[in-house]
N, C-alpha and C positions, 0 to 999 in steps of 0.2 A: 576630119575625113582624112587625108593621107597618113595622118602623125595613126589614127586607127589600122590602117593597114598594115603600117609600118610593125606598129606592136604582132597583130595576126602573123604576118611574115618572120619574126622575131620567134615568137612561139613556135610555128611551125619548123623553122630550121633549128632550134632544139630538140624537137619532137626526131626528127632527120637523123640529126644525131645523134641522138640516144638508141635509134635504132641501127646504127651505123655502128655503136659502140659494143652493141648487144651479137651483133651480125660479127664483128668481127672476135669477141670473147669465144663466143661459139666455134667457129673455125677454130681459134686456138686450143681451144677442148676436145675438138675433134682431130684437131692434126696430133695431141698429145695420143689419145687412145690410139690413135691409127700407130703411132711411132713405139706403145706400147703393144699393142695388137704384132706387130709387124717384128720386134723382138724375142717376143713367145714366139712365132712362127720360126724365125731364123735359127732358134733355139732348137727346134726339135731336128734341123736339118745336122749339125753338130754330132757327131758318133760318141757311141758310150765308148767306155774305157776297159780294157780289160788287162790284168797282171795275170798271165800263165806264169805253173810251174816252172822250174829248172831245169824239167822234162821236154819242154818246148824242143823240136828240130828245128823246125820253121815257122814263118807264117805265108802262106800261100793268099791268093785271091780267087773267087768262082770264076772270073774272067779267064782264066787259065785253060780254064774247059768250054768256054764261049766268049772269044774274044771280041762279040759287038758289048757284050757287056760293059767294056773300060769306060769308065769314063761317066758312067749312069749309076744315078742311087742305088741300084738294085745291084750294084758289085758290090762283096760285102768279103770279109774276112775269111779263112779258112786256118785253124790252128792244126798242125800236125806232130803227131810223138810217134818217134820211132823206139823199139827197145833195142838192146845191145844183141838179142838172139830172133831169128825171124819166127812169126807166126800169121796167126790170122790178122786178119783188117776187119776193122769198127768205123761206123762212122755215128756220128750224132748228133741230130739237128734240132735248134731249140728255133724257137721266133718264125715257125710257118706262120703263125696267126699272130702279130707281134700286140695285141692286146689279153694275150694269155702267160702272162710273167713267171709261172712258174717252170715252163720251159726252157723259156731262155735262161735264166735265173740256174736251173739245174745244169743248162749246158756250162755255162758258165763256171761254177763249184766245181765242176768236172775238170775243166782247163785250168783252173788255177791253183787246185790239188795234186795232179792226177803224179803218180809214179809210174814207170812203164817197164816192163820187164823183157818180156816177148811181143811182139804182133806189132800191130801198129793201129793208131786210134786219127784219124780225121773228126775236129768239131766244131761245125758251124754253129753259132751261138744265136746267130739273125738273121737266118734264113731270106726272110723277104724283109733286105733292107731297106727298102722303099716303104715299107710297111708303119716302118718307127719315125718315121717324118709327120708324122700326122696319127689323129683320131678321128673315130667314127662319129660323122657328124649325129646333133640331136639324143647323146648319150649321156652326154654333161661328164666323159671322164676326166681324169687325171691327165696332164701329159707328161708329168713325170711321178714317183716314188723315191722316198730314201733307204738307206737303211746305215745307223752306225757303227760303223766297223770298229777295230782297236786300232788302227792309223787315223782313225778321219770319217768323216761323211760321204757315202758313195751314192750318188746320184743317177739313177738308171728310167730311159726313155718308157712311158707305157704308148704304143701305138694304136694304130686300126686293125683292122682283122685283114683287107687286103693291100695292097702296093696303094701309093698315094695317086690319085685322081690326077692332080699337075705331071705325076710319070706316065702315067698312060691314060691314054683320053680321047675321045669320048669313048663310054660303054654300051655296046651297042643293045639291043631290045630283046634280043637272044643271045646267052654266049653259046655257040657251037665247041663243042671239044674236039680236038684233033688228037688221035685220025679216028674216032669211033662215030663222030656225028651228033653225041647227047646233047641234048637241049638245056639249058638249065636259064636263070635268070641272066640277065645281061652283065649285073655287077661281077658277078661270080667269073668273068674273065682277068680281073685282078686278085682271084684266090689260088694263090701258092699248090692250096690243093685240093685245085681242081682241073689242075694246067697238065701233068703230068703223062706223056713220056715230054714234053715240050716240043719246040722245033727250033730250031738256029736260026730259020727266020722268022718267028712267031712277033706275036706281042711282048713286052718286056718279062713279063710272069713266065709266059712262053721260054721263054730267051732264057730266065732261070731256072725253069724245070729242067730244061733241055742241058745245064750246066750240070747241074746234079747227077743226073742219070748219067752225062757224059764219066761222072767223079767217080762214080761206081763202077762201070764199063774201063775206066780207064786205069785205075787203083787196085782194079781185081778185090770190090771189099767183101766182104765173106756176111757178115750182121749190118743192117743199120736200123736206125732207131729215130724215129717222130717222136718226138715231145709236144703234146698238146694238154688243155685242159676245157671242162664244158660247165655250163651249167648246171645248179645241184640241183635240173631239174631231168636235165635231160638223160635217157635211159642208158643211155656208152658212156658213162664216166669210174673213176678207177677204176679201167679196164686196161688190157693188152690188149690190141687188136691186131691179127694178124694174117697175111697170104694165108692158103693153105700147105705150102711148102715147109713153115712152122709152125704148123698146129702143133707135133709131138714135141717139140720143145717149148713153144707158152706152154702147154698144157704142163709140162711138168717144172715148168717156173712156178707157175700160178700154184700149182702144191706147197714147191718149198715155200713161196712167201705165207701159205696158209700156216705152217709149220714157224712162222716168224709173228703169227699174230698179226697178219695183212693179210686184208682180202680184197683179192682182185676177180673181176670177170674178164673172160675168156672171148672175145668174141672173133669171128671169121668174117674174112675182108669178103663184101659180097661182090658176085662174080661181074654184076651187070649195070656197077655203079662206076663211071671209069672219071679217070684225073687223081685220083686218090693217089699218097706215096707207099702205102698198102697193097696194093693192087698194082699198079702199073711198073711198082719196082720190081716186085714180082715176076708180073709180068714179060718186061722186056729184058730183065738181068734175070745174071744170076744169084743175085743176093737173094738173103732168106729176111725180108721184111717185117717191122712191127711200127707199130703205132700207140702211142701210151695219153690216158689220158686222164687228170686228176679235175676234182670238184670246188670249180673257182667263182663264190657268190655273185664277184661283179661283174659279174657276165650274163647274169640272172633276170629275167624278165620280174622274178617279187620283189626282187631289192629296193632298200630305203635309198639312204644318202650314197649317192657313188660318190670315194672320196680314195684319196693316196691310203688312209686306217685299213679301209675297207679289204684292200689291196694287200696290204702285210697282214692285219690280225682273221680278217675273213671273218669275224662275227657280223651278223645282222640281224636286227630283233624281227623281220618280215620271214626270214627264213627257220628262223627257231620258232613259229609258229607251225610254220608248214610240215617243221620235224615233229613238233606235237601232236600234228593231227595221223600224221604218217601217211604223209601225201608221195615222198621222195624213197629212194632204193636205197640209201644212204642213211646212216644216223648223221643228225647234225643238230648237235646241244650247245650249250653256253660257252664252250672250249672254239667252238667255227671251226675251221675251213685255212688253219694259217698258212700261210708262204712257205715257214718251215716246215711245217708239214707234209704242203703237198711237193715242195723240191725233195722232200723226205722218201716220198713214195717215187718219186722218177727214180733216183738214184739204188734205191732199195731193187726197185723194179730189173733195173736196168744190171745191176752186178748179178741177180740172180738168172738172169739171161743168158750169160757170160760164162760164169758158174756152169748150166746144164751144158751149154754148147762147149766147154772142158771139157765136163765129161765123156761125151760125145764124138771126142775128138782130140783121145789124151795125146798122140804125140803130134799135134800141134795146136798146142794152147796160148788162150791171148792172157795175158798174167797182167793184171792191173792191182795198184796197191793208193795207200791216203787217202781213197773214196771213201766219203762220210757215208753211215747208213738210215735211215728212217729216225733209229732210234738217238740219234749224235747230234742230228738235225731239231728234231722236235727238245730237247733235252737243253741244246746250246743256243739256237738259235742259228738261221741260216748267215748271218750278219757275222759269225764267228769264222765263218770260213772264206772271207773274203779277207783275198789279198791286200 
């Protein structure tokens, strides 16, 4: 009897030991997955590299215009270019929404190729710097995308639409825009393009907006352009949106772009929708503001596989079907909506706005060179213009 009990105890001990070994194995696997996930998470906090053109005058930071941003992940670089002769000042923003890559890539191409003769240019390639440290939940977005340049591969982060919740938390149930009191969904509290004119003692996003508006005022910016993208099914794509003070200038630019076989819609900023750059910049400062939208399939609800290739090539089979059915305002075919083409649209339209402004102000022109256009970018690829 004692021997039988001993045998059972031996078997039981073996089973317990096996369960312990399995548990240890699961813990080891879980720890390895946590380490890998942590590495991916922390990698998003490493800033992207930029290689400014030789025309660079200096690099500032947004905290210069709102000191409370210093030391936060919302502080971001400002690349400043000054010509030999005085002239108007241009501000270009990319990365207001970090999941709209053509915006910050157009700003990057601009800062890495610009030659300036007269006037000044301020370029903020990643305006919502906090948003580049995360991706949007439930979207399955890649964290990065890469481009093979002449001197090697460059990797860029693909972020979320708004500031990282780690940097600004919690979201309210209802976001109240300052100072209008307009009510929006709570998560819009982290959306930079709902936060203007901002406030110095507000949330991190409001402080970011305040810094940009302060820059516009203190540097006496004449023209300001905010570069965006939107889903192909959204009505306002391939468009220039302007405050009423820039309506005539934008209309002439759109007409000139038509002669260059590029179609842009002209949209006026709604006076009763607050927080937007093209509305609040125009209302609160003397600047003439514009916002530009290109068509980006990775943001759309109809898309199939969400991948790095979709960011770069812009080819999606489901949008091809939608295009054949004529359900979109744009022509979408097998060529897709490539990153090179989208960046090209932004830069061509930017050049058109500057040209019209110079025509209207012949005694004070902004003279820029080295800026590739739509034809060059689509023929050679955006990677050829990265240093």
